[in-house]
N, C-alpha and C positions, 0 to 999 in steps of 0.2 A: 969042364967043371963050371965055368961061368954060366953056361946055358942051363945046367941043372939047378944052380942056385936061383936063377931068374924064374924058372918054372915053379920052384917051391914057393917063392915069394908071390908069384901071380896066383897060384892056387889058394894060398892063405888069404889073400885079399878078397878073392871071389867067394870063399867059403864063409869066413867070419870077419868082415872088415870092422864090425862094431867092437870086436874084442881088442883090436889093435888101437883104435882111436877113442874107445870109451873112456870117460872120465869118472872119477868118484862122485857120487851124488851127495851133495852137501845140503843140509837143512838147518835152520835156526829154530829153537824152541823157546817160548816165553810162557810163563805161568800167569794167568789172569785169575787170581784166587782171592781177590778182595773187592771192595766196592769200586765201581767204575767212576773214575774222576780224572782230573788233569794229569795225575801221575801216570795213570793207565794210558792216556793219550800220548804222553811223552814217551813211554816205553815202547808202545806199538809203533809209533812213528820212527823211533830210533832203530828198532829191529828191522823195519822195512827198509830204511835207508842203508843199514849195514848189509842186509842181504842183497840189495840192488848193487851196492858198491862192489861186493865180492862175488857177484854173479852166482848166488846160491840157487839151488833148484826149487826150494820151497821154504815156507815158514809154517810152523805149527803153534797155534795158540791153544794151550790147555786151559779150558775155561771151567771155573767153579765159582760163580758169583751170584749174589742176591740182586744185583742191579746197581744203579748209581745215577749219576748226572746225565740227563738227556743232552745237555749242551756239549759235554765232552764226548758223548756217544756219537753225535753228528760228525764231529771232527774225525773220530776214529773210522767211522764208515767211509768218509771221504778219502782217507788215506788208503784203506783196503781196496776200495773200488778203483783207485788210480794206481795201485801197486803193479810194478812190472814183474814181481815174483809171486807165484801162486801162494795164497794164504789158506791154510787149513785150520778150521776150528774143531777142536776135539774136546767134547764135554766129558771130563774124567776127573778123578777116579770114580769108582762105583759109589753111588749115593750122592754124587755131585749134582748141582743144579745150574741151569742157565736161564736166569729169570730177568725180567724187566729189561734194562739196558743191554744185558748180555745177549738177548734174543736178536737185537738189531745187528750186533757185531757178528754173531754166528751167521745170520741170513746174508750178510754182505760178503761172506767168505766164498772162495771158489769151491771149497769142499767142506761139508759138515759131517762130522762123525761123532758117535756117542758110545760111551761104555755101557754095558748092561747095568740096569738098576739106576738109571739117571733120568732126569726130566728137563723139559724146556717149555717156556711159556710165561704166562702171567706178566704181560708187558704193559699193563695199564699204568699211566703215570700216577704214582701213589700220592704225591703231594697235592694233586689237583682234586682228589676226591673230597677234600674238606673245604673247597672253595665255595663260598656262599653265592658267588655270582655264577648262575647256571649258564648264562650266555657265554661268558668267558671260558668256563669249563668245557662247554661243548665245542667251542672253536679250537681250543688247544687239543682236545681229544681227537677231533677230526683231522687236525694238522698232523698229529702223531700217527693216525691211521694211514693217511696219505704217504707219509714218510716210509712206514714199514712195508706198505703194499708196493711202492715203487722199487724198493730194494728186492722184494720177492720176485716181482715181474722181471727185473733186470737179470736176476740169477736163475730165472725159469723155475722158481719154486712155487708152492701153493699159496696164492695171495689171499684166498678165503680163510685158510687157517691163520695166516699172519694177522688178518683183520680181527678175527675172534680173539687172538692173543691179547690185543689191545682193548677192544670194546668189552669183551666178556671175561677177560683175565683167565682164559683157559690155559691149563698146563698139561702137557702130554708126555707119555713115556717114550722111550726110544723106539719101541715096537710100533706104537701108534703113529709117530711122525714119519717113520720109514714108509709106512703104508700110505701116508698122506702126501708123499713127495715133498717133504720138508728137509729131510737129511739124506745123505748119500749112502752111508754105511754104518753098521754097528760093529765095533772092534773091541777085542779084549784088552789090547795094549797098543803102544806106539808101533811096535814091530809088525804086528798083524795089520795095523792101519796102513803103514807105508807099503806093505806087500800087496794089499788089496787094491789100493788106488793107483798103483804103478801102471803106466800106460793109458790111464784114463784121459779122455779129451776134455779140455776146458777152454773157456774163452777169456783171454787177457787183453783188455783194451781193444776189443773188436777183432782180435787175432786168435785163431785156433791154435792151441798148444797141447802137447802131450806131456803128461806128468812123468818125471823121472824120480821115483822115490824108493826104488828097490835097494835093499842093503845100504842104507845111507850112513853118512857120517853126520851125526846130530850134534850141533853146538849150542849149549845153553846160553841164554842171554844173561850177562852178568850185571846185576843191579849195582849202581854206585851208592856211596854212603849218603849222598844227598837224597837219592830216591828212597833209601831205607828210612831216613828221618821223616821225609815228607809223607810217606805211607802211614806213619804213625800219627803225625800231628795234623795232617790235612783233612781229617774228619771234621765236619762242621762243629760237632759238640766239643771235641778236644780243642779246636782253635778258639772257640768261644770261652771255654774255661781258662785257657792260657791268657786270653785277652783280659778277663776279669781279674785274674791273679796279678797280672802286670799292672793294671791301673790301681788295684788295692795296695800293692807293694810300694808304688811310687808315692801314693798319697800318705801312707803310713810313714815313709821316710821324710816327707814334707812336714808332717805333724811332729815327728820326733827326730829332727836332724842330728846326724852324728852316730846313730845306732848302726847303720850300714846294711844289716842283713835284709830288711824289707826292700831297700833300694836295689840291692844286688839281685835278689830273687825277682823283683818286679821288672827290672830291666831285661834280664834273660828271658822271662816269660813273654814280655812284649815283643822282643825280637823274634822269638819262635812263633808267636801269634801272627805277626805281620808276614813272616816267612810263609806261613800256611795260608793266610787270607789272600795273598796275592794270586794263589792258585784256585781260589773259589770265587763264585759270582757275587761279590759283596755289593751292598747298596751304600753309596757314599753318604746318604742321609743318615743311615744308622750309625756309621762311624762318627759323623759330626755330633749326633745326639749323645753318644757315649763320651766323646771328648768334652762336650758341654757339661755333662754331669761331673766330670773330673774338675772342671773349672769351678762349678758351683760348690763342690765339696771343699776345694782349696780356699775359696772366698769365705766360706763359713768359718774356717779355722782362724782367720785374721780379723773378722768383723763380728759385731754383736747384732746379728739379724734376727735373733730369737727363733731360729729354726727355718726361716724363709728359704735360705739358699740350700739347706740340706734337704728340705722337702722337694725343692725344684730339682736337685741332683738325683734324688731317688726316682722321681717321675721321668726325668730325662734318661736315666739308666734303663728303666723298664721299656720305654718307647724305642730307644736305640737298639736294645737287644732284640726286640720283635721285628725291627726293620733292618737288621744287620745284613740279611741276604735279600737279593732281588725277588720280588713277589712272583715273577714269571719263571724263576729258576726252580728246578725240582730239588731244592735244598731247604730244609727247615730245622729249627731247633725246637725240641719239645717245650711246650709252655711250662711244664713242671720244672724242667731244668732252668729255664729263664727265671721263674719265680724263686726257685730255691737259691740259685747263685746270687741273683740280685738282692734277695733278702739278707743273705749272710754277709755279702759285701757291704750293704748299707748299714746293717747292724754293727759290723766291726768298725766302720768309719764313725758311726754315731757314738759308740762307746769310747773311741779314741778321742773324739771331740769333747765328750763329757768329762773325761779325766784331764784333758788339757785345760778346759775352762775352770774346773775345780782347783787345779794346781795353781793357776794364775791368781785365784782369789786368796790363796794361803799367804800368810806372812813370810817374808824372806828371812831365812835363818843363817845364811852364810854371806861372806863377802862384806863389802862396805855397808850395803843396805841392811844386812843382818845385824850390825852393831847398833843401828839407830833404835833408840827406845830401851836398850839394855840398861840395867841398873847396877850400880857398884858402890864403892866407898873410897873416900879420899884417904891416902896414907900420909900425905903431907898437906900442908895448907896450900891452896891454890891462890897465888897472888901476882898475876893471874894464873901462873903455871906451876905445876907440881906433879906428884905421882898419884895415880888412881889404880884401884884393883877392880877390873871389870871382866866378867865372863871367864874367871879363873886365870887371868893374865894381868901383868903389870903394864900400864900404859902411861904415857905422858898426857896429863890432863890440863885443859885450859878452861878457866872459868869464863862464863859469858856475862858475868855480872861483877859485883864486888867480891872481895876475898871470901873464899870458902874455907872454913877451918878444917883441920885434919879430923879423921874419923866421922865424916859426914856422908850420909847417903846421897848419891847423885844419880842423874839420868843422862845418858848420852844423847845429844841432839845433833851432832855432826861429827865427821871424821875427815881430817885433811892432813896429808903427809904423815900418816901414822900417828897423828895427835888427835885426842878426843876432846871435843868441845862439850862441856857438861854444864848442868844446872842442878840446883838443889832439888831434891825430891820433895814434893809437897806431901806433908804428913796429914793424915786424916785425923781429925780431932776425935 
């Protein structure tokens, strides 16, 4: 009996050992469906670390992006090129695009797949096209071309197409790039993709590896609440608007202390703005100029400079807005948005200052100061103290001169310890 069992076990091992020792193929999937930025880098880095830690068989990046920051893209490419887990870029769903920064990410992946009716390309650095310095523009474009060609050569893809994607902004369909040796496969969906690339040989850090992707267990990457918030506010335009709302709210609270709402809104907006700006390539000079404008507006509220500080604040605000992001970074705020936001913020602060100054010029009508100058009538003789009727109320009155008879019109000249010092009202002849 023992011999029979031994023979059965031996035959089983010889016929299909892979079935006895095979493990479930596990892959992680991450949707890259917004602008490429620091959050995208953080997510891709996190999913690679997670896959390496759990010894996953592959990672799928489902890409549908118009592009984004080249600075973040370089970091993402470095993570993918050094990944110990195969990274598959899948441009999907139908109608999706992989443009600008997305092209670099796709080309750096071990496998590139596309759904039908998708496109890839147009990788010219957009923010550089408006640069007036042609020499700097040329240097930056050449650097970008070298970057994308080096990726293509490393992954044994078509470097000529990659260069055209940057220099000429060409964009190609899935059928065209398959013929051009840019992508590996066209797949209808994830399941067809994993089935088609199973067993394909790839190179991971100079080592040949065989992909195990058939019938996998796919685990979606779960975004944290912090990532959800940052994805909304980390857009340069949103971060700039929050920054302007924050400064305006703080200044309005400074102009009208005790109201509360502008201060609360301003504080929350500033916190969110700085939370977003720390993930963007900001220029410290721009921040300093915007802070300087805040100081100028505040000084104007407490000094009579006849508009000198408010004009300086407006100029500083415009300059700071235009210099908020580093000039070499592919991040820019539309001039229309800068002019519109800066104009409305400056107008709002100017009107606030106008009403503050006009209010200061008005005569005080309440409190101790409000009683000075009020006219009334003596009810009893003041010698020097008696009763007076002022402002609809009975007061103890003190004469500042000789005795004032009863039923005499008087004017308040001072108030001390709830006693009014009065004088006779000069009658016009």
